[in-house]
VEXNUFI-822447 format. One record per atom (N, C-alpha, C): y, x, z. Coordinates in steps of 0.02 Angstrom, whole numbers, plus 50000, padded with zeros to 5 digits. Each point is the difference from the previous one (the first is absolute). Layout:
YXZ ...
! end
This chain:
516355000551588 500414996549949 499685000549932 499745006149982 499695001049934 499384995749993 499624999750056 499394995949998 500174992649989 500534997750034 500244993249993 500214998549928 500385004849970 500194999349930 499394999349953 499525004550014 499394999949958 499634993450006 499934997550063 499644993950010 500374994149969 500654999850006 500404994749968 499955000249924 499995006249974 499945000849927 499314997549977 499485001450037 499334997749983 499934992650005 500314997050050 500004992750007 500364996749942 500565003049980 500384997149944 499645000149934 499565004949993 499605000649937 499264999150014 499844995650046 499324999450024 499514998249943 500214995549955 499564997949945 499845005849954 500525004149986 499895005949958 499535004950031 500105001050067 499565004550037 499284997650004 499934993450004 499314997250002 499665001149934 500374999549944 499705001349934 499795007449996 500455004550022 499825007150000 499425001450043 499994996950060 499465001050048 499344997749972 500004994149971 499374997249970 499765004349939 500495002149960 499825004049941 499735006850016 500205002850059 499795006650020 499325000050034 499814994450030 499364999850036 499415001549953 499994996849942 499445000649952 499865007349981 500505003849973 499865006949982 499815004350059 500294998950058 499825003850061 499274998750019 499814993850002 499324998350020 499505002649949 500144999449935 499525002549949 499985007750004 500585003350011 500025007250007 499575002350058 500064996550056 499585001850058 499264999149986 499854994549966 499294998549983 499725005449956 500355001949946 499795005549957 499885006450040 500495001650041 499995006350038 499395000150049 499894994350033 499464999650048 499335001149966 499904997049942 499355000949964 499955006949971 500545003349987 500005006649969 499895005650050 500214999250062 499975005650048 499594998450061 499654994550003 499574998350058 499405004550000 500045005950030 499525005349992 499304998350023 499934996750058 499344998250027 499634995449952 500354994949976 499754995349953 499775003449935 500415004749977 499825003749938 499405004350010 499945003550057 499435004250014 499354996050008 500074993950027 499394996050010 499734996949937 500424999549947 499794996849938 500215004349941 499515003349970 500195004449944 500294996349939 499824993349995 500284996149944 500754999450005 500285000050062 500724999350007 500365006249972 499655005749996 500315005749970 500214998949927 499634995649966 500124998549930 500644995949991 500234996450052 500594995949992 500595002450042 499895005550037 500555002850041 500605001749955 499875003449945 500545002149955 500364994049971 499664994449988 500314994149972 500534997550048 499844999650064 500504997450049 500565005050011 499875006549992 500535004950007 500494999049941 499744999149940 500434998749942 500404993650011 499684994950025 500354993750014 500565000850049 499875004150051 500525001450052 500605003549969 499865004849958 500555003949967 500424995349955 499684996049959 500354995549955 500424995050040 499704997250051 500364994950040 500595003350038 499925006250021 500545003450035 500615000949956 499895001549936 500555000949953 500374993349989 499624994849987 500314993449987 500354997350063 499685001150059 500314997750063 500645003650012 500025006549985 500615003950009 500584997049959 499864998549936 500524997249956 500184993150025 499514996050019 500154993150021 500444999750062 499845004150050 500394999850062 500705002849989 500075005249959 500665002549984 500424994649964 499694996349956 500364994649962 500214994550048 499534997550041 500154994250042 500525001750054 499975005950031 500495001750050 500685001049967 500015002749940 500635000849963 500294993249983 499574995249983 500224993249986 500334996850061 499685000950058 500274996950061 500675003250017 500085006549985 500645003250014 500544996949954 499814998849938 500504997249952 500244993150022 499574996350035 500204993350024 500505000550059 500025005850032 500415000550061 500585004949992 500155001749938 500545004849990 500684997350026 500134993649987 500614997050023 500055000350077 499444998550030 499985000050076 500155007150025 499715005049969 500145006950023 500715002149984 500264997549944 500715001349985 500464997350053 499864993850026 500394997050053 499965004150062 499395002450016 499925004450059 500465006149997 500035003249938 500445005949994 500734997950005 500164993949974 500704997750001 500254999050072 499564997850045 500224998950070 499915006250044 499815005749968 500015006350037 499325002850017 499464997049979 499345002950014 499915006049954 499775005750030 499915006049961 499374999549958 500005003949944 499455000149954 499365002450034 500075004750046 499435002650036 499664994650043 500404995650027 499734994550040 499664994949955 500294998849942 499674995449953 499355002749974 499985006649990 499365003149982 499474999150053 500195000250062 499534998950055 499754992750000 500464995549983 499804992949996 499484999149943 500115003149941 499544999649946 499325003150020 500055005750033 499375003450025 499624995350047 500344997050048 499684995750048 499674994149967 500374996749955 499734994149967 499385001849955 500095005249961 499475001749952 499375002350037 500075004150051 499415002550035 499694994350041 500404995350024 499734994450037 499574995549956 500274998449941 499604995849953 499415003949974 500095006749991 499445004249979 499455000150053 500205000850063 499525000250054 499604993650004 500344994249997 499664993850002 499504999249941 500225002149940 499574999649941 499385004450007 500095006050027 499455004850009 499494997250050 500244997550057 499554997250051 499604994149972 500334995449967 499654994349973 499545002149942 500255004849959 499605002349944 499345003350024 500055004350051 499405003350026 499534994950032 500284995250037 499584994850031 499604996049946 500344998249946 499654996649945 499555004949964 500205006249995 499595005149966 499345001250036 500004999850068 499385000750038 499524994549983 500254993849999 499574994249983 499765000849927 500445002049957 499815000949927 499485005549992 500065005450037 499535005649996 499314997850021 499974996150054 499354997650024 499684995449949 500404995649972 499724995349948 499735003849939 500385004849976 499805003749940 499395004550015 499995003050060 499415004150019 499384995850004 500064993850025 499424995650004 499764998149930 500494998649954 499804998349932 499675005949966 500285006050008 499695006049973 499295001150027 499934999350065 499365000950031 499474995149971 500234993949990 499554994849975 499815001649926 500495002049960 499875001449931 499565006349990 500115004950041 499635006449993 499385000350046 499884994550038 499424999550042 499985005750052 500585001250034 500045005250051 500274996450064 499985003950055 500264997450063 500715002550010 500324997350053 500695002150016 500005005350055 499445003750005 499965005050053 500545005349991 500405000850052 500555005249999 500664997649974 500034993949974 500634997549972 500454997550056 500635002249999 500504997850049 500594996849963 500054993450005 500554996749965 500695002250028 500015001350065 500625003150029 499885007550007 500215003849947 499875007149997 500665003550013 500045003450057 500635002950025 500335004749948 499655004849968 500345004049950 500334996149946 499664994849976 500294995549948 500614996350026 499954997750063 500594996650031 500605004550003 499885006150026 500575004750009 500305001949932 499575001449949 500275001949935 500384994249968 499754994050006 500364994149973 500674999250033 500035000550068 500624999450035 500515005449978 499765006149998 500455005649982 500244999449927 499544998149956 500194999649929 500534994649988 499894994050028 500484994649986 500635000950042 499975002950059 500625001550035 500415005149961 499665004749967 500365004949958 500334996549942 499664995149968 500304996449944 500634996450023 499934996450055 500574996150028 500585004850018 499835005750028 500535004950017 500355002749939 499615001449948 500315002349937 500464994649971 499774993850004 500434994549975 500664999550040 499955001550064 500614999950043 500485005449975 499745006049987 500435005649978 500344998249933 499614997149954 500294998349935 500524994450006 499864995150042 500464994550008 500655002350036 499925004450048 500605002750035 500435004149953 499665003649953 500395003949952 500394995349953 499694994449979 500354995349958 500614997250037 499894998450063 500534997050041 500585004850009 499835006350013 500525005250010 500435001049939 499684999649941 500385001349939 500394994149975 499904994150031 500364993949977 500644999250041 500584999449966 500634998450036 499984993150030 500444998950051 500004993650036 500164994449952 500475000949955 500214994649954 499394997849956 499595004549981 499424998449959 499504996150040 499925001850064 499544996450043 500244993050013 500644999150013 500284993450015 499954995249941 500055002749939 499974995549941 499335000849964 499485002150036 499345001049968 499704993449975 500184994350032 499704993649983 500394996849940 500565002849983 500394997049946 499845003549935 499644996649956 499815002749935 500194995149947 500165002649942 500154995449943 499414999949955 499744993949990 499434998949957 500234998549929 499675003249953 500174998849931 499404997549961 500124995049959 499464997849957 499845005649949 499355001249988 499815005249955 500304999049930 500345005049976 500304999649932 499495001849948 500144998049939 499565001749944 500155007149979 499505004250005 500085007049982 499685001249929 500325004349964 499745001649934 499335003750004 499895003350057 499385003850006 499424996050025 500074993450009 499464996050029 499404999949953 500114998849936 499474999749951 499645006849994 500375005250005 499695006949996 499555001050060 500244997950060 499585000550060 499364995849994 500074994049972 499414995849992 499495003349954 500245002949945 499555003249951 499675006250032 500425004050034 499735006150034 499514998250055 500174994850038 499574997650054 499344997549977 500054995949945 499374997449971 499565005649971 500325004749967 499645005649970 499675004350055 500385001250054 499745004150057 499404996550032 500074993550011 499474996150031 499384999949953 500114999549935 499455000049952 499635006750003 500385005450002 499695006750003 499615000750068 500304997750054 499685000250065 499354996050001 500024994149973 499404995849998 499475002849954 500205002849944 499535003249954 499665005950033 500395003950038 499695005850037 499494997550050 500154994450035 499534997350049 499374997649966 500054996549945 499434997449964 499585005449969 500325005249975 499645005549966 499905006150045 500004998950064 499965005650048 499375004249990 499454996749978 499375003649988 500085005349948 500434998849950 500045004449943 500555005250007 500564998150033 500565004750003 500055003650070 499564998150044 499895003350067 500665002350034 500095006850002 500575002850038 500684997849973 500064999349935 500634997749974 500134992850023 499494996050004 500064993250026 500234999650072 499765004850040 500175000250071 500755001150010 500315003549953 500735001150003 500384994249966 499774998149941 500364995049959 499994993250036 499434997950025 499944993150027 500514998750057 500025003950053 500464998450054 500745000849980 500145005349963 500695001349981 500284994749952 499644998549947 500254995249950 499994992850028 499484998350040 499994993350029 500584998950049 500135005050040 500584999550048 500654999649963 500095004449950 500624999949960 500094993449965 499474997449969 500054993649966 500164994350048 499725000250059 500134994750050 500744999950018 500285005850016 500735000250020 500444998349942 499855002349940 500424998249945 500004992549985 499414996850004 499954992949987 500354996050053 499925001950062 500354996450054 500765001049996 500205005749978 500715001649993 500314996049942 499604997949952 500274996849940 499814992649995 499364998750006 499744993249987 500174995250057 499935002150063 500114995650057 500724996949999 500525004349996 500674996949994 500094995749939 499665001749944 500064996149939 499684993150009 499424999850031 499634993850012 500424995350045 500305002950053 500424996050046 500614997349963 500285004449957 500594997849961 499824994349954 499415000449969 499794994549954 499864993650038 499755000450061 499904994150041 500664996950017 500475004350015 500674997650017 500354996649941 499895002549941 500324997349938 499644994049972 499414998550023 499614994449973 500294993550030 500324995949958 500354994150025 499524994850028 499414999549970 499524995150024 499795001350071 499885006250015 499805001850068 500595000550048 500565002449975 500585001450043 500304993750027 499984994449963 500324994050021 499584995650046 499395002250014 499584996350046 500165002150070 500184994950043 500145001350071 500545005350008 499865005150042 500455005450010 499735006649971 499634999149944 499725006049968 500535005049980 500564997449981 500565004449979 500165004950057 500044997450062 500125004150058 499445005050012 499384997449992 499395004150015 499995005949952 500074998949935 499995005149952 500585004950005 500594997350022 500565004550012 499865004650059 499674997350052 499805004150057 499545005749975 499524998349959 499555005049975 500375005349959 500454998049958 500365004949958 500455004450041 500274997450057 500405004150046 499595005750031 499374998550015 499595004650039 499535004449956 499894998149940 499475003149961 500115007549988 500635001949990 500145007349990 499805004250058 500084997250061 499815003550059 499245000150013 499674994649975 499304999150016 499535003149947 500245000949939 499525001549944 499605006250011 500295005450027 499635006250011 499514999350059 500224996350049 499544998650056 499414995849977 500114995349955 499464995949974 499525004349959 500265004849963 499575004549961 499555004050048 500295002550055 499625003650050 499454995650030 500194993850015 499524995350028 499414998949952 500154999449935 499494999049950 499495005850001 500285006150006 499545005950003 499585000050063 500304998050056 499654999750062 499444994749997 500154994549968 499474994749993 499435002949961 500145003749946 499475002949958 499585005050041 500355004250040 499635005050040 499584996850055 500294995050034 499644997050056 499414995649978 500144995749951 499454995749975 499485004449963 500225005449966 499545004549968 499575003650049 500285001950058 499595003450049 499454995550028 500164993650010 499514995350025 499474998849947 500214998949938 499514998849945 499565006149989 500315006050003 499605006249990 499475000750056 500164998150062 499515000350053 499394995749986 500134993749978 499464995549983 499585002849943 500345002349948 499655002549940 499605006350015 500295004350041 499655006450016 499364998550040 500054995450047 499404998250040 499474996849955 500224995849955 499534996749954 499675005049952 500305005949992 499765004849951 499485004850031 499844999350062 499565004750033 499305000049969 499714994249995 499314999649974 499955002449927 500444997949954 499955002749932 500075007749998 500425002650044 500095007450002 499355003350023 499724997450054 499385002950026 499434999249950 499964994249967 499484998849948 500045005249944 500615002049985 500115005049945 499815006950025 500155001650062 499875006650028 499285001050019 499694995150028 499295000450020 499624994249967 499585001849952 499674994949958 499474996250039 499595003650037 499434996850036 500234997750070 499784993950017 500204997250066 499635003650058 499445002749987 499575002850054 499745006949978 500055004950045 499685006549991 499665001850065 499334999950001 499635001350062 499555006149993 499975004050053 499565005850002 499414998450044 499405000749974 499384999150038 500004993550040 500074994049970 500034994050038 499374998850039 500074998050065 499444998450043 499884992650003 499574998050047 499814993050006 500594995450016 500445002350044 500584995850018 500474999149938 500115005449967 500434999749940 499674996049944 499355000349994 499664996149950 500054992550013 500014998350066 500084993050016 500674997349979 500535004350010 500674997949979 500034999749925 499695004649965 500015000149927 499684993649970 499474997850032 499654994149973 500424993750006 500505000250044 500454994050008 500564999949950 500035005049956 500555000549952 499714998949929 500254995349962 499774999149930 500315004949952 499675005349984 500265005349956 499884997949926 500505001549959 499924999449927 499725006549971 500045005450038 499755006449977 499835004450060 499415002850002 499805004450056 499525005449973 500185006350015 499615005749975 499855005150055 499435003449993 499815005350047 500015006849963 500275004950033 500025006849971 499755004950056 499645005149975 499745004950047 500325006949986 500155003850054 500235006649993 499815004250060 500005006549991 499925004950053 500565004950000 500125003650055 500565004750001 499835005850045 500285005849980 499975005950042 500725002650011 500085006150018 500675002650014 500455000549938 499695000249941 500405001149939 500044993849954 499434996249995 499964995049948 499764993350028 500234994749961 499684993450005 499554999449939 499354998250011 499524999649945 499854992649989 500174997549939 499894992949984 499404999449954 499634994750009 499404998749961 500184996949933 499825003349946 500174998149933 499754992949982 499394998550022 499704993649982 500384994150031 500265000850060 500394994650031 500654998649961 500325005549978 500634999249965 499934996949932 499465002049964 499884997249934 499824992550005 499624998350051 499764993250007 500584995350016 500455002250047 500564995750021 500665004050000 500285001249940 500665003549998 500524995850036 500385003050045 500484996150039 500624998249959 500384995350025 500624998249969 500555005050016 500425001249950 500585004550010 500614997049964 500585002950013 500604997749968 500185004749941 500074997149942 500175004049941 500705002850006 500075006649988 500655003350007 500524997749948 499754998049943 500464998149944 500204992550003 499494995750005 500144992849999 500094997050069 499825003750052 500034997750070 499554993950012 499504999249957 499524994750008 499365002650036 499664995550033 499395001850036 499424999949949 499615005449998 499425000549955 499455004450032 499425000149968 499475004150023 500105007249979 499775004550044 500045007049982 499475001449945 500175004349953 499555001649944 499925007449990 499595001949950 499935007049979 499765004450057 499464998050034 499755004050055 499615005949970 500185006350017 499655005849972 499305000650030 499595003849966 499315001250024 500055004150065 499524999050044 500025003650062 499905007549991 500275003950045 499915007349997 499365002050036 499735005649977 499405002650032 500205004450058 499644999550053 500145004250060 499455005450004 500185006050023 500695002450011 500345002049934 500655000450000 500385002149942 500485005350021 500215004349950 500465005650014 500704997350013 500214994949960 500674997250008 500004995250060 500445001250047 500024996250062 500284993049989 500394999049947 500324993749990 499744996449938 499934993650007 499784995949941 500594996449972 500155001049937 500584996749968 499794993149982 500374994950027 499854993149989 500554996649959 499814995049962 500534996149964 500474996650050 500604998249976 500494996850044 499744993750031 499604996249960 499724993650024 499595001250065 499635005550000 499545000950056 500305003450061 500575003149991 500395002250059 500214993850038 500274995049964 500224993850031 499404996250028 499444999949962 499434996250022 499715002850065 499955006750003 499735002950063 500464999150059 500644999949988 500484998650053 499934992750024 499854995549952 499904992950017 499364999350044 499485003749980 499354999450036 500065003150070 500325005750005 499995003950062 500705001850021 500434995250019 500715001550016 500095004650061 499554999550049 500085003750062 499915007649989 499525001949955 499815007049993 500165002949933 500314996149955 500115002449932 500395006449995 500565000550037 500455005749994 499815005950046 499464999050040 499835005350047 499565005349969 499624998149947 499535004849968 500024999049925 499745004749964 499904999149927 499424995449988 499954997249939 499504995049986 499555002249944 499364998350008 499505001649947 499574993849989 499834998849937 499534994649982 499355003249981 499464998150034 499365003349993 499454995249983 499455002449971 499434996049983 499594998450061 499534995349995 499614997950058 499555005750024 499775004349953 499575005550021 500385004950043 500595002049978 500415004750039 500244996650066 500154993549995 500244996450058 499495000550058 499364999249981 499454999850050 499955006950033 500175005249964 499935006950026 500585002050046 500534996050003 500565001750043 499804998150072 500035004950046 499724998850067 500444995550044 500614998949983 500444996150043 499804992650004 500254996750054 499844992950011 500374995649950 499654994749978 500304995549949 500484995050034 500534998549963 500464994950021 500034994649947 499994993850022 500024994249955 500694996750006 500324999149943 500664996649996 499884993349967 500274994850031 499954993149973 500714997749981 500114998149937 500644997349978 499914992649988 500494996150018 499954992849988 500684997049982 499974994949956 500624996849978 499904992350003 500514996650026 499984992750005 500534996849955 499994993549996 500504996449961 500695000150034 500004999750067 500644999950036 499925003950064 500295006250000 499965004550056 500264996850066 500534996349995 500364997650060 499614994750035 499484996949968 499614994950032 499525002750053 499915006650001 499475002950043 500295005750043 500634999250022 500345005150039 499625001450066 499754994850033 499615001050062 499405004349989 499644998949945 499405004049985 500195007349984 500545000849961 500195007049983 500205003750063 500344996750045 500185003250063 499395001950040 499534995750005 499385001650038 499635005849969 499965000149934 499655005549966 500375006750011 500664999950000 500385006250011 499875002650070 499964995550050 499875002350068 499305002950008 499514997049963 499325002550003 499935006649961 500465001349953 499955006149959 500295006250037 500354998950055 500325005850033 499505005250020 499424998050025 499485004850021 499745003849939 499934996749942 499755003349940 500515005149976 500644998750007 500515004849980 499975006450043 499824999050063 499945006050043 499425004449977 499454996949979 499435003949974 500185003649935 500404996849957 500155002849935 500575005350005 500534998350039 500595004249999 500055004850059 499644998450052 500025004250061 500554997950050 500354994649984 500494997350046 500044992449993 500264996650050 500044992849998 500724997949986 500124997249940 500684998049982 500194993450035 500644998249994 500204993450024 499724994649956 499914994150029 499714994449963 500414997949940 500665001450003 500444997949944 500125005649950 499655005650008 500115005649955 499385002449965 499424996250007 499405002149963 500094997849927 499595002949957 500084999149929 499664993449979 500354994650012 499764993549979 500584995749973 499824994849965 500514995649972 500354996350056 499624998150052 500294996450057 500525004450035 499865006350008 500475004750031 500635000649960 499935000649933 500585000449957 500414993550004 499644994349999 500354993650005 500364999350062 499705002150057 500334999550066 500635004250002 499985006049973 500595004450000 500554997049956 499824997849940 500504997049956 500274993650030 499574995950031 500234993750030 500465001150058 499865005350040 500445001650056 500705002049975 500015004249948 500655002249973 500374994049969 499614995849964 500324994149967 500254995050053 499634999450056 500234995350052 500645002450031 500035006850012 500635002750026 500584999149951 499865000949936 500544999149949 500194992749994 499504995550008 500154992949997 500464998050059 499865002150061 500404998150056 500705003449995 500005006349976 500645003449993 500444996349950 499704998349940 500384996549951 500254993350022 499574996350036 500184993450023 500605000250049 499945004350052 500525000050050 500625003849975 499925005049959 500585003449970 500394994949957 499634996349959 500334995049958 500324994750041 499674997650053 500294995050045 500645002550032 500005006350024 500605002850030 500575000649949 499825002349939 500515000649947 500314993249983 499564994849997 500254993349984 500494997550053 499825000850064 500454997550053 500655003949999 499985006749992 500615003950000 500434998349939 499674999049943 500364998349938 500364993450007 499644994950026 500314993550010 500565000350051 499915004250051 500545000850050 500635002849970 499915005049958 500585003149967 500384994749958 499644995949961 500314994849960 500384995150046 499674998150055 500314995450047 500655003150028 499985006150021 500595003550026 500584999949949 499815001849938 500525000449948 500334993449988 499604994649999 500294993549986 500434997450059 499755001050060 500354997750059 500645004150014 500035006149974 500585004150012 500634996949969 499934995949948 500574997049970 500144992950021 499564997550047 500074993150020 500654998450035 500245004650041 500624998750037 500604999049955 499995003249941 500564999249952 499974993349963 499424996650004 499924993649967 500184994150044 500125001250064 500124994450047 500594995849978 500555003349980 500604996149983 499884995849938 499585002449954 499874996249938 499634993550017 499485000550039 499624993950019 500424995550045 500435002950042 500424995850043 500494996049958 500275002949946 500454996549956 499634994149967 499395001349976 499624994849967 499844994350049 499855001650060 499884994850050 500654995950014 500545003750002 500634996850014 500214994949946 499805001249937 500184995549947 499474994649990 499505000150043 499524994250002 499315001549971 499825006349983 499335001549975 499514999650060 499454996249990 499554999150054 499595006250015 499785000550064 499605005850020 499365000649959 499704994149982 499385000349963 500095003549932 500554998749968 500135003349935 500135007550009 500355001650053 500155007150013 499355003750016 499584996950042 499365003050017 499585001249938 499994994949956 499625000549937 500265005549956 500675000749999 500325005449961 499785006950025 499995000950068 499795006250028 499275001649983 499574994950007 499285001049985 499895001949928 500384996849953 499925001549931 500265007049983 500585001750028 500295006549986 499535005650024 499764999450062 499575005350026 499315000149967 499774994049976 499374999849963 500045004249937 500564999449965 500105003949937 500025007450016 500355001750054 500045007150021 499325002750015 499594996350038 499325002350019 499535000049938 500134995449953 499544999449943 500015006049952 500595002749987 500065005549952 499525005850015 500045003150060 499575005750012 499264997950007 499864993950022 499304997750007 499654999949932 500354997549951 499684999249933 499845006849969 500495004750001 499885006449971 499535004250041 500044999350067 499555003750044 499274998249988 499874993449993 499304997949986 499785002449932 500454999849951 499835002649932 499835007550004 500375003750040 499855007250008 499295000850028 499824995850050 499345000650029 499454998549951 500084994449963 499494997949951 499905005549947 500555002749975 499925005349948 499775006550031 500285001650060 499875006450031 499275001050019 499644994750021 499305000650020 499575001949940 500254999149940 499645001849939 499875007449996 500415004150033 499935007249998 499355002550032 499704995950043 499395001850036 499364997849963 500084997149940 499444997049967 499465005149980 500205006449990 499525004849979 499635003450059 500234998650062 499655002850057 499724994650047 500154993649984 499764994450041 499674994949955 499494996950026 499654994749964 500454994149986 500374997850051 500444994249993 500645001250041 500515003049970 500615001550039 500364993650021 499854994349972 500334993650018 499594996050051 499515003350030 499584996650048 500404997250058 499984993650010 500374996350054 500755001650000 500285001249942 500735001249999 500394994050023 499684994149994 500344993850021 500145000050075 499605003850040 500125000250072 500655003650014 500115005849967 500625003750011 500614995949976 499924996449945 500564995949974 500144994250047 499484996750026 500094994650050 500315002550063 499795006050023 500295002850061 500735001549992 500175003049939 500705001249984 500404993550001 499734994849967 500364993649995 500114997350071 499485000350043 500054997550067 500565003450040 499995006850002 500495003750036 500694998949970 500055000149935 500644999049965 500294993150013 499554995150002 500224992950015 500274999350072 499665003450046 500244999950071 500685003050005 500105005549967 500655003550003 500534995949963 499804996549946 500484995949962 500254994450043 499544996350032 500214994450041 500385002450064 499825005950027 500355002750056 500725001949978 500075002949942 500675001849975 500424993849988 499704995049970 500364993649988 500234997150066 499554999850048 500174997150066 500565003650034 499965006850000 500525004050034 500674999749963 499974999649934 500594999549959 500364993450014 499604994650003 500294993450016 500315000050070 499675003250048 500285000150067 500675003750003 500085004749955 500645003949998 500564996149966 499844997249939 500534997149961 500104992650008 499514996850033 500054992550010 499964998550075 500515001950038 499974998850073 500024992450013 499634997950051 499964992750015 500654997650032 500305004550038 500604998350036 500594999749952 500314994249990 500554999249951 500615003850022 500075001450066 500575003850024 500005007149971 499395002549989 499945006749970 500204999949927 499904994349967 500204999849932 500765000449992 500364996550045 500725000350001 500235007050014 499645003350047 500185006850018 499935004649938 499464999349963 499875004349944 500494998949943 500254993749993 500444998649942 500735000750018 500135001650063 500705000650021 500325006049967 
! end
C-alpha cells in the first residue's frame, strides 16, 4: 500500500521530479569525475605529473559536496512543500504519520537512487573524456586509469544516499511538527503588493555603500591583502542582499506605475503578477546573483590561471635551457633552436665546493631578477677571485652573484658552497670539469618538443653529477618547471570549468523550482483572464515577459560581480580577464535553457489546453 501511495505521488508530480532528477545528475557526475581523478591510485603512481593536480581535484570534490548537500536539501524540501496538502488529506482519512514518513522515504530514496545511477554512468563517460584531454595536454598516456573506479563509485553512492537520507529526516521532522489544518491549507496564501517602506532609501544607500566597499576591496586586493580577503566577500554579499531587498521591489513598482507601459496589452496584469511575487523572490534572486558570480568566476579563473603558466615560469626561470656537458645529440637539437642569447660556463666540484671560473663570469654575466624592481637585468659587481688554498672556508659573495650562480647551476647550487676562482687556481683543481650551457629564445613555448628531448637526454648527465637519476619532470630545467606548473594549471582549469558548470545548473534549477512553486496559485488568475476573452498568445507573452524580468535581475548583477571580481587577480596573473567571454557565454546558454524550460513548464501549468480544466479551476 505504501509503495503504491509513493508511486502515485511520484506520478502526480512527475514533472517536478524530472526537474529534480535532471538537476541532480550534473553535480553527481562531476563529483564522481573529480573523485575518480583524485583517488585513481594506479594512474597517479604511473604519472608523477598527476601528483601535482591530485590536490586540485580533492578541493573540487569538497567544494562540490558542500554545494550539492545544500542543493539536494533545498530541492527535496521544495517538493515536500508542494505535497503538504496531499499529506494532510492522508492524515485526515486515517493514515498515520509514521506511514506517511515511509512514503516520503520511499519516494526520496527512489528518486535519489535513479539520480545516483544516472549520475555515475554519465560521470564514467565524463571521467574518460577529461582523462584523455589531460593526457593529451600533458603528453602522457592513460596507463592505469580506470574510468569506472570502484572506490569512487562506492563513495559517491554512499555520500549522496547519505544526503538524501538526511533530507528525509529533515522533511519528516517538518511534517511531524505541522498540524493537519496547516497542511490542508498550505496552498492558500494571500499575496500582497509590496508597500512603500520608509527604510527603502536607507537600504539602497547602505547596499550601494556596501557594494562599493566590496568592489574597492576586490580592485585593491594587491594593496590591502588580508583585509581585502575579508572585506570583499562580506561587503559584496551584504550589498547584494540589501539592493535586492530594496531596489528590485522598487523597480517593479515603478514599472507598474508607469502609465505608458502599463496600458500596453495586459502589462498591468504582468506587472501586478511581478509585484505579488517579488517579496518572496528577492532574497532568492540575491542568492542566485552570488552563485552566478561564483560559477562564472570559477570558469574565468580556470582560463586565466592556465594562461598565466608561461609568464609565471618565465619569471621564475629566466633561461629557457640549462644543459650540463652537452654531447653530439644534444648539440644537434641546440642547433635547431634560434637562440637570442647563449652562454657557456665552466665549473668543477668536490665534496665541499663548486669552483666557478672567474673569466667566464666576467665575460658573460647572466641575467637575474632585481629584488627591488623585479626587473630582469645583468648581474654586476663581481668580486675578485679568491686565492687557493685559503683559511676561510666560505667566500662571501654579493647578493647578485648568489642569484647568478643559482641561475647558472640550479641542480647543484644548494648542495655545496660556492667559490669563484682565477684560471690559474682553476687549472690546479684536480676534479673533472663540467660545462653548463644557458640559452634563451624569443618564445619558449614554440620549442616544447626540443626542450622535452633535451631533458630526456640530460637524465644520464644528472646521474653523473648528483649520483641518482631523477624523474624527467623533476630535473632542474625550465621545461620541467613549465610542465609541473602546466599540470597544476590544467587541473585547476578543469576543476574551475566543471565546478562552475555544476554551480550554474544547480543555481538555475533552484530559481526554476522557486518560480514553479507558485504556479499552481496562479491557475485561477489566468483562467479568469481566458474566461473574459484574453487570448492565449497574450497570456503566453505575459508569462515570458514576467519571467524574463525575474531572470534578468540576478543575471545583470552576477555578471557585474564577475567582471569586477576578476580584477582581484591582476597582481598575480598576466591577464585575469583572459577568455572571460567564454564563461559569460556559457552562463548565458545555461541560463537561457533554464529560462525557456521554466516558461514552458509554467505555461503548461497555468494555461491548460483543455477548456474543461479552466471551468474546473474557476468553479
